[in-house]
LUMLO-263806 format. One record per residue: residue number from 1; residue in one letter; x, y, z of N, C-alpha, C in turn. Coordinates in steps of 0.05 Angstrom, whole numbers, plus 32768, in hexadecimal, padded with zeros to 4 digits. Layout:
N
SITE   i aa n_east n_north n_up ca_east ca_north ca_up c_east c_north c_up
SITE NUM  A      X       Y    Z       X        Y     Z      X       Y    Z
...
//
This chain:
223
SITE   i aa n_east n_north n_up ca_east ca_north ca_up c_east c_north c_up
SITE   1  M   74E8    7BDB 7D8D    74CE     7BE7  7D8C   74CF    7C05 7D91
SITE   2  R   74C1    7C14 7D81    74C1     7C31  7D83   74B4    7C39 7D9E
SITE   3  E   74BF    7C4C 7DAB    74B3     7C56  7DC4   749B    7C67 7DBF
SITE   4  L   7486    7C62 7DCF    746E     7C72  7DCD   7472    7C8C 7DDC
SITE   5  V   746D    7CA2 7DCF    746D     7CBC  7DDC   7453    7CCA 7DD7
SITE   6  E   744D    7CDE 7DE7    7435     7CED  7DE3   7436    7CFD 7DC9
SITE   7  S   7423    7CF9 7DB8    7423     7D06  7D9E   741C    7D24 7DA1
SITE   8  P   742C    7D36 7D94    7425     7D52  7D95   740C    7D59 7D86
SITE   9  L   7402    7D45 7D76    73E9     7D4A  7D67   73D0    7D44 7D76
SITE  10  G   73D3    7D38 7D8F    73BC     7D34  7D9F   73B8    7D17 7DA8
SITE  11  D   73A3    7D13 7DB9    739E     7CF9  7DC5   7398    7CE4 7DB1
SITE  12  A   7388    7CEA 7D9C    7381     7CD6  7D88   7399    7CCB 7D7A
SITE  13  Y   73AD    7CDC 7D75    73C5     7CD3  7D68   73D6    7CC2 7D7B
SITE  14  T   73D7    7CC9 7D94    73E5     7CB8  7DA8   73DA    7C9C 7DA9
SITE  15  I   73BF    7C9A 7DA9    73B3     7C80  7DAA   73B8    7C71 7D90
SITE  16  K   73B7    7C7E 7D7A    73BD     7C71  7D60   73D9    7C66 7D60
SITE  17  D   73EC    7C76 7D6A    7408     7C6D  7D6B   740B    7C54 7D7D
SITE  18  A   73FC    7C54 7D94    73FE     7C3D  7DA6   73F3    7C24 7D99
SITE  19  L   73DE    7C26 7D8A    73D3     7C0E  7D7C   73E8    7C03 7D69
SITE  20  E   73F6    7C14 7D5C    740B     7C0C  7D48   7423    7C00 7D56
SITE  21  I   742E    7C0F 7D69    7447     7C07  7D76   7444    7BED 7D86
SITE  22  Y   742D    7BEA 7D94    7429     7BD3  7DA5   741A    7BBD 7D97
SITE  23  R   7413    7BC1 7D7E    7405     7BAD  7D6E   73EA    7BA5 7D7B
SITE  24  L   73DC    7BB9 7D83    73C2     7BB4  7D90   73AC    7BB5 7D7B
SITE  25  S   7399    7BA4 7D7E    7382     7BA3  7D6A   736E    7BB9 7D71
SITE  26  D   736B    7BBF 7D8B    7357     7BD3  7D93   735F    7BDF 7DAD
SITE  27  W   734E    7BF1 7DB7    7352     7BFF  7DD0   7336    7C06 7DDB
SITE  28  G   7335    7C13 7DF2    731B     7C1B  7DFB   7318    7C19 7E19
SITE  29  F   72FF    7C1A 7E22    72F9     7C1B  7E3F   72E8    7C03 7E48
SITE  30  V   72EC    7BFB 7E61    72DC     7BE7  7E6E   72CB    7BF5 7E84
SITE  31  L   72B1    7BF2 7E83    729F     7BFF  7E97   7292    7BEA 7EA8
SITE  32  F   7291    7BF0 7EC2    7281     7BDF  7ED5   7269    7BF0 7EDE
SITE  33  R   7252    7BE6 7ED8    7239     7BF3  7EE1   7232    7BE9 7EFD
SITE  34  C   7233    7BFA 7F10    722E     7BF3  7F2C   7216    7C01 7F38
SITE  35  T   7204    7C0B 7F26    71EB     7C17  7F2F   71D6    7C10 7F1B
SITE  36  Y   71BE    7C08 7F24    71A9     7BFD  7F13   718E    7C0A 7F18
SITE  37  G   718D    7C22 7F23    7174     7C2E  7F29   7165    7C38 7F10
SITE  38  S   7173    7C40 7EFB    7166     7C4B  7EE3   7175    7C43 7ECA
SITE  39  Q   7168    7C34 7EB9    7174     7C2D  7E9F   7177    7C45 7E8D
SITE  40  E   7164    7C58 7E8F    7165     7C70  7E7F   717D    7C81 7E86
SITE  41  K   7182    7C84 7E9F    719A     7C94  7EA7   71B4    7C86 7E9F
SITE  42  W   71B4    7C6C 7EA1    71CC     7C5D  7E99   71D2    7C61 7E7B
SITE  43  E   71BD    7C5E 7E6B    71C1     7C62  7E4E   71CA    7C7E 7E48
SITE  44  K   71C0    7C92 7E56    71C9     7CAD  7E52   71E6    7CB0 7E59
SITE  45  F   71EE    7CA5 7E6F    720A     7CA6  7E78   721C    7C9A 7E63
SITE  46  V   7216    7C82 7E5A    7227     7C75  7E46   7228    7C85 7E2C
SITE  47  A   7211    7C90 7E24    7211     7CA0  7E0B   7223    7CB8 7E0D
SITE  48  L   7223    7CC5 7E24    7234     7CDD  7E28   7251    7CD5 7E29
SITE  49  V   7258    7CC0 7E36    7274     7CB7  7E37   727E    7CB0 7E1B
SITE  50  Q   726E    7CA1 7E0D    7276     7C99  7DF2   7276    7CB0 7DDF
SITE  51  G   7264    7CC3 7DE3    7263     7CDA  7DD2   727B    7CEC 7DD4
SITE  52  H   7285    7CF0 7DEC    729E     7CFF  7DF0   72B6    7CF2 7DE2
SITE  53  A   72B7    7CD8 7DE4    72CD     7CC9  7DD7   72CB    7CCC 7DB9
SITE  54  R   72B4    7CC8 7DAE    72B1     7CCB  7D91   72B8    7CE7 7D88
SITE  55  E   72B0    7CFB 7D97    72B5     7D17  7D8F   72D3    7D1C 7D8D
SITE  56  C   72E3    7D10 7D9F    7300     7D14  7D9E   730B    7D0B 7D83
SITE  57  F   7302    7CF4 7D79    730D     7CE9  7D60   7300    7CF6 7D48
SITE  58  E   72E8    7CFF 7D4A    72DC     7D0E  7D34   72EC    7D28 7D30
SITE  59  Q   72F2    7D36 7D45    7301     7D4F  7D43   731D    7D4B 7D37
SITE  60  A   7329    7D34 7D3D    7343     7D2E  7D33   7343    7D21 7D17
SITE  61  G   732B    7D1B 7D0D    7328     7D0E  7CF3   7334    7CF2 7CF3
SITE  62  M   7331    7CE4 7D0A    733D     7CC9  7D0D   7328    7CB5 7D15
SITE  63  M   7313    7CB3 7D06    72FE     7CA0  7D0D   7306    7C83 7D09
SITE  64  D   731C    7C7F 7CFA    7326     7C64  7CF7   7331    7C5A 7D12
SITE  65  V   733C    7C6B 7D22    7345     7C64  7D3D   732D    7C60 7D50
SITE  66  Y   731A    7C71 7D4D    7301     7C6E  7D5D   72F4    7C54 7D57
SITE  67  A   72F5    7C4B 7D3E    72E8     7C32  7D37   72F5    7C1A 7D45
SITE  68  R   730D    7C1D 7D4F    731B     7C07  7D5D   7317    7C0A 7D7B
SITE  69  M   7306    7C1C 7D83    7300     7C20  7DA0   72EB    7C0C 7DA9
SITE  70  R   72EF    7BFF 7DC0    72DD     7BEB  7DCB   72D2    7BF5 7DE5
SITE  71  W   72B8    7BF1 7DE9    72AA     7BF6  7E02   72A1    7BDC 7E0E
SITE  72  T   72AD    7BD3 7E23    72A5     7BBA  7E30   7297    7BC1 7E4A
SITE  73  V   727E    7BB9 7E4C    726D     7BC1  7E63   7266    7BA8 7E73
SITE  74  F   726C    7BA9 7E8D    7263     7B94  7E9F   7249    7B9D 7EAD
SITE  75  E   7234    7B8E 7EA8    721A     7B94  7EB3   720F    7B7A 7EC0
SITE  76  D   7209    7B7C 7ED9    71FD     7B65  7EE8   71F1    7B70 7F01
SITE  77  A   71D7    7B75 7F01    71CA     7B82  7F17   71CD    7B72 7F31
SITE  78  A   71CB    7B57 7F2E    71CC     7B46  7F46   71E8    7B47 7F53
SITE  79  A   71FD    7B48 7F42    7218     7B46  7F4D   7226    7B61 7F50
SITE  80  L   721E    7B75 7F41    722D     7B8E  7F40   721F    7BA6 7F4C
SITE  81  D   7205    7BA4 7F52    71F8     7BBB  7F5E   7205    7BC2 7F78
SITE  82  D   720F    7BDB 7F7A    721D     7BE5  7F92   7238    7BD6 7F97
SITE  83  A   7242    7BC8 7F84    725C     7BBA  7F88   7272    7BCF 7F8B
SITE  84  G   7286    7BC9 7F9B    729C     7BDB  7FA0   72B3    7BD7 7F8D
SITE  85  I   72C9    7BE6 7F91    72DF     7BE4  7F7E   72EF    7BCA 7F81
SITE  86  V   72EE    7BBD 7F98    72FC     7BA4  7F9C   72EF    7B8E 7F8B
SITE  87  E   72D5    7B8C 7F8D    72C7     7B77  7F7D   72C9    7B7C 7F60
SITE  88  T   72C6    7B95 7F57    72C8     7B9B  7F3B   72E4    7B98 7F30
SITE  89  S   72F8    7B9E 7F41    7314     7B99  7F39   7319    7B7C 7F35
SITE  90  R   730F    7B6B 7F47    7312     7B4E  7F45   7307    7B44 7F2A
SITE  91  R   72EF    7B4D 7F24    72E2     7B45  7F0B   72F2    7B4F 7EF3
SITE  92  F   72FC    7B67 7EF5    730C     7B72  7EDF   7325    7B62 7EDA
SITE  93  V   7333    7B5B 7EEF    734B     7B4B  7EED   7345    7B30 7EE0
SITE  94  E   732F    7B24 7EE8    7327     7B0A  7EDC   7321    7B0D 7EBF
SITE  95  W   7315    7B24 7EB7    7310     7B29  7E9B   7329    7B2B 7E8B
SITE  96  V   733E    7B38 7E97    7357     7B3A  7E89   7366    7B20 7E88
SITE  97  E   7369    7B13 7E9F    737B     7AFC  7EA1   736F    7AE1 7E9C
SITE  98  Q   7354    7AE0 7E9C    7347     7AC6  7E97   7331    7AC7 7E82
SITE  99  G   732E    7ADF 7E76    7318     7AE2  7E63   731F    7AF1 7E4A
SITE 100  P   730C    7AFD 7E3D    7311     7B0A  7E23   7323    7B22 7E24
SITE 101  G   7327    7B2F 7E3C    7339     7B45  7E3D   7355    7B3E 7E36
SITE 102  G   735F    7B28 7E40    737A     7B1F  7E3A   737C    7B16 7E1D
SITE 103  R   7367    7B0A 7E13    7368     7B01  7DF7   736A    7B18 7DE3
SITE 104  E   7361    7B30 7DEC    7363     7B47  7DDB   7381    7B4E 7DD5
SITE 105  L   7392    7B46 7DE7    73AE     7B4D  7DE5   73BE    7B3A 7DD4
SITE 106  A   73B1    7B25 7DC9    73BF     7B13  7DB7   73CA    7B21 7D9F
SITE 107  G   73E3    7B1C 7D99    73F0     7B29  7D82   73FD    7B43 7D89
SITE 108  S   73F9    7B4D 7DA1    7405     7B66  7DAA   7420    7B60 7DB7
SITE 109  V   742D    7B75 7DC0    7447     7B71  7DCE   7443    7B6A 7DEB
SITE 110  F   742A    7B6A 7DF5    7424     7B65  7E11   741A    7B49 7E16
SITE 111  G   741D    7B40 7E2F    7413     7B27  7E37   73F7    7B2A 7E42
SITE 112  P   73E8    7B13 7E46    73CC     7B14  7E4E   73C7    7B17 7E6C
SITE 113  T   73D7    7B25 7E7A    73D2     7B2B  7E96   73D7    7B48 7E9C
SITE 114  I   73CC    7B52 7EB2    73CF     7B6E  7EB8   73EC    7B75 7EBC
SITE 115  A   73FC    7B63 7EC8    7418     7B68  7ECD   7428    7B6A 7EB3
SITE 116  E   741E    7B5F 7E9D    742C     7B5E  7E84   7423    7B72 7E6F
SITE 117  T   7411    7B84 7E77    7407     7B97  7E64   7409    7BB3 7E6E
SITE 118  D   740B    7BC6 7E5B    740B     7BE3  7E62   73F4    7BF1 7E55
SITE 119  T   73DF    7BE2 7E4C    73C9     7BEE  7E3F   73B4    7BF7 7E54
SITE 120  P   73AB    7C10 7E53    7397     7C1A  7E66   737E    7C09 7E66
SITE 121  R   7376    7BFE 7E4F    735D     7BEE  7E4E   735F    7BD6 7E60
SITE 122  H   7377    7BCB 7E64    737A     7BB3  7E73   7385    7BB7 7E8F
SITE 123  I   7386    7BD0 7E98    738F     7BD7  7EB3   737B    7BE7 7EC2
SITE 124  F   736D    7BF9 7EB4    7359     7C0B  7EC0   733D    7C05 7EB6
SITE 125  F   7329    7C0B 7EC7    730E     7C09  7EBE   72FE    7C21 7EC9
SITE 126  L   72E6    7C25 7EBE    72D4     7C3A  7EC6   72BF    7C2E 7ED9
SITE 127  Y   72BE    7C39 7EF1    72AC     7C2F  7F06   7295    7C43 7F08
SITE 128  V   727D    7C3A 7F01    7266     7C4C  7F00   7252    7C45 7F17
SITE 129  D   7253    7C55 7F2C    723F     7C51  7F41   722A    7C67 7F3F
SITE 130  E   7218    7C68 7F52    7202     7C7B  7F51   720C    7C98 7F52
SITE 131  E   7221    7C9D 7F62    722B     7CB8  7F64   7237    7CC2 7F4A
SITE 132  S   7247    7CB2 7F3D    7253     7CBB  7F24   723E    7CBC 7F0E
SITE 133  L   722B    7CA9 7F0E    7215     7CAA  7EFA   7205    7CC5 7EFC
SITE 134  E   71FD    7CCC 7F15    71EE     7CE4  7F19   71FE    7CFD 7F13
SITE 135  S   7218    7CFC 7F17    7229     7D13  7F12   722A    7D1A 7EF4
SITE 136  V   7223    7D07 7EE3    7223     7D0A  7EC6   7207    7D10 7EBB
SITE 137  V   71F4    7D00 7EC4    71D9     7D01  7EB7   71C7    7D17 7EC3
SITE 138  D   71CD    7D1F 7EDC    71BE     7D35  7EE8   71CA    7D4F 7EDF
SITE 139  D   71BB    7D5F 7ED1    71C6     7D78  7EC5   71D2    7D8B 7ED9
SITE 140  T   71C5    7D8D 7EF0    71CF     7DA0  7F05   71EA    7D96 7F10
SITE 141  K   71EB    7D7C 7F16    7204     7D70  7F21   721A    7D70 7F0C
SITE 142  A   7213    7D6C 7EF3    7227     7D6C  7EDE   7234    7D87 7EDA
SITE 143  R   7225    7D9C 7EDF    7230     7DB7  7EDC   723F    7DC1 7EF5
SITE 144  A   723B    7DB4 7F0B    7247     7DBD  7F24   7264    7DB5 7F26
SITE 145  K   7273    7DC3 7F37    728F     7DBB  7F3C   7290    7D9F 7F46
SITE 146  G   72A2    7D8F 7F3C    72A5     7D74  7F44   7291    7D61 7F37
SITE 147  G   7282    7D6A 7F24    726F     7D59  7F16   727A    7D4E 7EFC
SITE 148  Y   7269    7D3F 7EEE    726F     7D34  7ED3   7287    7D21 7ED4
SITE 149  F   7287    7D0F 7EE7    729E     7CFE  7EEA   7297    7CE0 7EE8
SITE 150  C   72AC    7CD1 7EE3    72AB     7CB4  7EE6   72C3    7CAB 7EF7
SITE 151  T   72BF    7C97 7F07    72D5     7C8D  7F17   72E6    7C79 7F07
SITE 152  V   7300    7C7F 7F05    7312     7C6D  7EF7   7322    7C5E 7F0C
SITE 153  V   7322    7C43 7F0A    732F     7C32  7F1D   7348    7C24 7F11
SITE 154  R   735D    7C24 7F20    7375     7C16  7F17   7375    7BFB 7F24
SITE 155  A   736D    7BE7 7F15    7367     7BCC  7F21   7380    7BBE 7F2B
SITE 156  D   7397    7BC2 7F1D    73AF     7BB3  7F26   73B7    7BBD 7F42
SITE 157  N   73B4    7BD7 7F48    73BB     7BE1  7F62   73A8    7BD7 7F78
SITE 158  V   738F    7BD4 7F71    737B     7BCA  7F84   7382    7BAE 7F8C
SITE 159  V   7386    7B9D 7F78    738B     7B81  7F7E   73A6    7B7D 7F8C
SITE 160  R   73BB    7B8A 7F81    73D5     7B87  7F8D   73D6    7B91 7FAA
SITE 161  G   73CA    7BA8 7FAF    73CB     7BB3  7FCA   73BC    7BA1 7FDE
SITE 162  L   73A5    7B97 7FD6    7396     7B86  7FE8   73A4    7B6B 7FEE
SITE 163  L   73AF    7B60 7FD9    73BC     7B46  7FDD   73D5    7B49 7FEF
SITE 164  E   73E5    7B5E 7FEA    73FD     7B61  7FFA   73F6    7B66 8017
SITE 165  R   73E2    7B76 801D    73DB     7B7C  8038   73CB    7B66 8046
SITE 166  D   73B7    7B5B 8038    73A5     7B48  8044   73B1    7B2C 8047
SITE 167  Q   73C4    7B25 8036    73D1     7B0B  8039   73E0    7B09 8054
SITE 168  E   73E9    7B20 805E    73F7     7B20  8078   73E3    7B1A 808E
SITE 169  K   73C9    7B20 8089    73B5     7B1B  809E   73A5    7B02 8098
SITE 170  G   73AA    7AF6 8081    739A     7ADE  807A   737E    7AE5 8070
SITE 171  V   737A    7AFE 8067    7360     7B06  805D   7364    7B0F 8040
SITE 172  Y   7353    7B05 802E    7357     7B0A  8012   7340    7B1C 8007
SITE 173  Y   7347    7B2C 7FF2    7334     7B3E  7FE6   731C    7B30 7FDA
SITE 174  R   7320    7B16 7FD3    7309     7B08  7FC7   72F2    7B03 7FDB
SITE 175  E   72F8    7B08 7FF5    72E3     7B04  8008   72D0    7B1C 8009
SITE 176  G   72D5    7B30 7FF8    72C3     7B46  7FF5   72C8    7B5F 8006
SITE 177  R   72DD    7B5F 8016    72E3     7B76  8026   72E9    7B8E 8015
SITE 178  E   72DE    7BA5 801C    72E3     7BBD  800D   72F9    7BCD 801A
SITE 179  L   7303    7BE1 800B    7318     7BF2  8015   730E    7C09 8025
SITE 180  E   731E    7C13 8037    7318     7C2C  8045   731D    7C43 8032
SITE 181  E   730F    7C5A 8038    7311     7C71  8026   732D    7C7B 8023
SITE 182  D   733D    7C7A 8039    7358     7C85  8038   736B    7C72 8029
SITE 183  E   7362    7C5A 8022    7373     7C48  8013   736F    7C4B 7FF5
SITE 184  M   735C    7C5B 7FEC    7354     7C5B  7FD0   7362    7C70 7FBF
SITE 185  E   7372    7C82 7FCB    737C     7C99  7FBC   738A    7C91 7FA2
SITE 186  E   739B    7C7D 7FA3    73A9     7C75  7F8A   739C    7C5F 7F7B
SITE 187  L   7384    7C57 7F84    7375     7C41  7F77   735F    7C4A 7F65
SITE 188  R   7352    7C60 7F6C    733C     7C6A  7F5C   733C    7C88 7F5D
SITE 189  K   7335    7C94 7F46    7334     7CB1  7F44   731C    7CB9 7F33
SITE 190  R   7311    7CD0 7F39    72FB     7CDA  7F29   7306    7CEB 7F12
SITE 191  V   72FC    7CE5 7EFA    7305     7CF3  7EE2   72ED    7CFC 7ED2
SITE 192  R   72ED    7D14 7EC9    72D7     7D1E  7EB8   72D4    7D0C 7EA0
SITE 193  I   72BB    7D06 7E98    72B7     7CF4  7E82   72C0    7CFF 7E67
SITE 194  D   72C3    7D1A 7E65    72CD     7D25  7E4C   72EC    7D26 7E4C
SITE 195  H   72F9    7D1B 7E60    7316     7D19  7E61   7320    7CFD 7E5F
SITE 196  L   730E    7CE9 7E5B    7316     7CCD  7E5D   7329    7CC5 7E46
SITE 197  V   7324    7CCF 7E2E    7336     7CC8  7E18   7352    7CD4 7E1D
SITE 198  C   7353    7CEC 7E27    736C     7CF9  7E2D   737B    7CE9 7E42
SITE 199  L   736D    7CDF 7E57    7379     7CCF  7E6B   7384    7CB5 7E60
SITE 200  Y   7374    7CA9 7E4E    737D     7C8F  7E42   7397    7C93 7E33
SITE 201  A   7398    7CA9 7E23    73B1     7CAE  7E13   73C9    7CB2 7E25
SITE 202  E   73C5    7CC1 7E3B    73DC     7CC6  7E4D   73E4    7CAD 7E5C
SITE 203  L   73D1    7C9D 7E64    73D8     7C84  7E71   73E6    7C71 7E5E
SITE 204  Q   73DE    7C72 7E45    73EB     7C60  7E31   7408    7C67 7E2E
SITE 205  V   740F    7C81 7E30    742B     7C8A  7E2E   743A    7C82 7E47
SITE 206  S   742E    7C86 7E5E    743B     7C7F  7E78   7426    7C7A 7E8D
SITE 207  L   7426    7C62 7E99    7413     7C5C  7EAE   7418    7C6D 7EC7
SITE 208  D   7430    7C78 7EC9    7437     7C89  7EE0   7426    7CA3 7EE0
SITE 209  C   741B    7CA9 7EC9    740A     7CC1  7EC7   73F3    7CBF 7EDB
SITE 210  W   73EB    7CA7 7EE2    73D6     7CA3  7EF5   73DB    7CB2 7F10
SITE 211  Y   73F4    7CB2 7F17    73FC     7CBF  7F31   7400    7CDD 7F2E
SITE 212  D   73FE    7CE7 7F16    7403     7D03  7F11   73EA    7D13 7F09
SITE 213  L   73D3    7D06 7F0B    73BA     7D14  7F04   73B7    7D2C 7F16
SITE 214  L   73AE    7D42 7F0B    73AB     7D5B  7F1A   738F    7D5E 7F24
SITE 215  W   738C    7D6A 7F3C    7372     7D71  7F46   7365    7D86 7F35
SITE 216  F   734C    7D83 7F30    733D     7D97  7F20   7329    7DA5 7F33
SITE 217  D   7310    7D9E 7F31    72FC     7DAA  7F43   72F0    7D94 7F55
SITE 218  D   72F3    7D99 7F6F    72E6     7D88  7F83   72EB    7D6A 7F7E
SITE 219  N   7303    7D61 7F80    730B     7D45  7F7F   7309    7D39 7F63
SITE 220  I   7308    7D49 7F4E    7308     7D3F  7F33   7324    7D42 7F28
SITE 221  F   732F    7D2D 7F1C    734A     7D2E  7F11   7348    7D33 7EF3
SITE 222  V   735D    7D40 7EE9    7360     7D43  7ECC   737C    7D3B 7EC5
SITE 223  P   7381    7D2F 7EAD    739C     7D29  7EA4   73AC    7D42 7EA0
//
């Protein structure tokens, strides 16, 4: 199998190469909506995130690759309003390993579990709480340093870390315990929404890129 490398032609070409090399039918992002105060604000947030992604492929003249992009949104006000990254990670892993997420990998070089895949779509998800929502839809906050971000969560690290530590104590992440702030550094990072496609492409080349994200303005990472 040909090795995937970062294309000198840009992120859109890197993603196109990944689809071909790994025999993937599609790619894209999974979003967890964890704030339900305003449907109007939510729709604006989604439109902006999707608009930035579309713009990337329009500029590259590669709308055929954009057409294979999938947006999977988890919305459940009763279960997900104010949910933390432990609960959302659990649901994400179930989607990959017991639901349609894993079935998306049929025919590819990857297996239907997080441990068997290197695709960002099946390892990372976008966690949208009130803070990240407002940082995008509020014009003042969006223009400020540290604004215009979405939280990206690495679900495999969340689940692995909790299981390894809590099994020693007989306490499991499924009981709903959340993480302490100092435990989250390598589990979730804030990324500007206009950098998400770039991040996806870099993670597709190497998942280790996650640990190499650079600080930008006030806790915002950029690839």
